[in-house]
Steps between C-alpha positions, in 0.01 A plus 500: 500500500389508866285207429800285411619511859398339821595566870554209724254476795447255786215356292698432182856443628470125508397469136692782326840454315765697682653641177842356529691307234510184707307259279386172650180307536608362835481690827812712519627570851617848401166599362311355797733680743436823310125438508517459880706807540255691297193375691651669815592821317186575315321591819774754577427690171753323282394518123581233236368610164561286194403441145203258495710241320774248574770765449758691687331837485453626851552769769531453876494776754398553865475774770849576600404460861433127437754444212756240586798722421743713718346831373319744716267787427158627551204419287686362195445196280799280448523347144649151525503405138357591159568242230400467129684199356484333159485625138121451489449747777765766467413823317134467564481765765444252781784641716379852462142386596620328809707782613221747438264284700741498804544875488127564462432256795752687712335839422155366559608360840658830599848360500806728504668317207645177380856368558710212371855349533740590230876498439760714333536205250172323416481163677338200325257429786391852547229681292611727229586828661544684176136424436410627842700813447302574183192538735682752717670267761821654640778379726416610858752283697812305431738253654879489469475155331315601179131476587251784483150578632285648222173684575226694326371745760165669481546731797866575515570239779745213443568150649848378594693188554496382868836583667572126544568463122754772490792282629447163337707269716420201708712307753486167324764439231313207347273536199180644645177543311201695626183416319116503509246313291361782300657398170428148370857468386635531856417146589689341215785741545546398860484130400770563228736684737448235771583222254814672380615579855445145614685354202796738549520512875413866511360621838194702460218664698147538365308769685124501418342846544150397622376807680472873426726584790783285367470656155514852640807418705711333225864603464472561129276621220241225422222433256466128605860382490837627639836319497811545726834337479803558734274739693448730196185554308506361142180533315113495486512277186401139525797274450579242230799278530736725300408806711545314817845381389614850428388612852678206672827572323525841676 
């Protein structure tokens, strides 16, 4: 099965499909933003491994030291996402193969383990934590607002959330969204929220996280997106109109 997969590199990044379910023959700004983001991350050890087809079967992970998340620890990998979508691909062992590749890579590189963001209740935009736990991932840190840090440790050490995520409040009471361009869906999510806010006179702040330092200093858990309203953290989920309306009614 290993021959079914391909890793993105500086040499093939421009030509490879990025394994997301955005389907268009035209240049898509979200995909191109993702491609640019990846071109800068690959040199830092970021790994994007995907099925060698136009499918959403992929894993992304990076050294925790250079991962754009407010998680700290020594010598870990951070697993951003592992997705296998579509009836044609589920149940074929692809998810297992991708996870095993990540864990084997971590061991080969002498890493202390692999960690990922989870939650007490599974979030739709986070990787399947029950699946991760079947490989031995355990909760190693928590927040008071429902999110957890999962890790599979090889040497007994554990990573943790940065202290700045423990009290998820900001001064601004307006709708505030922190985002980076790692996910191709972020671009269209931002455009969708901006359009709604402009049409309904909703004040909003859009805070692009464009450096590692900004990511590590974020006031909330983050995988590539974080929403605040009335100074309180709301979600890491991308917003559709219905979800946004529910938040604004609070």
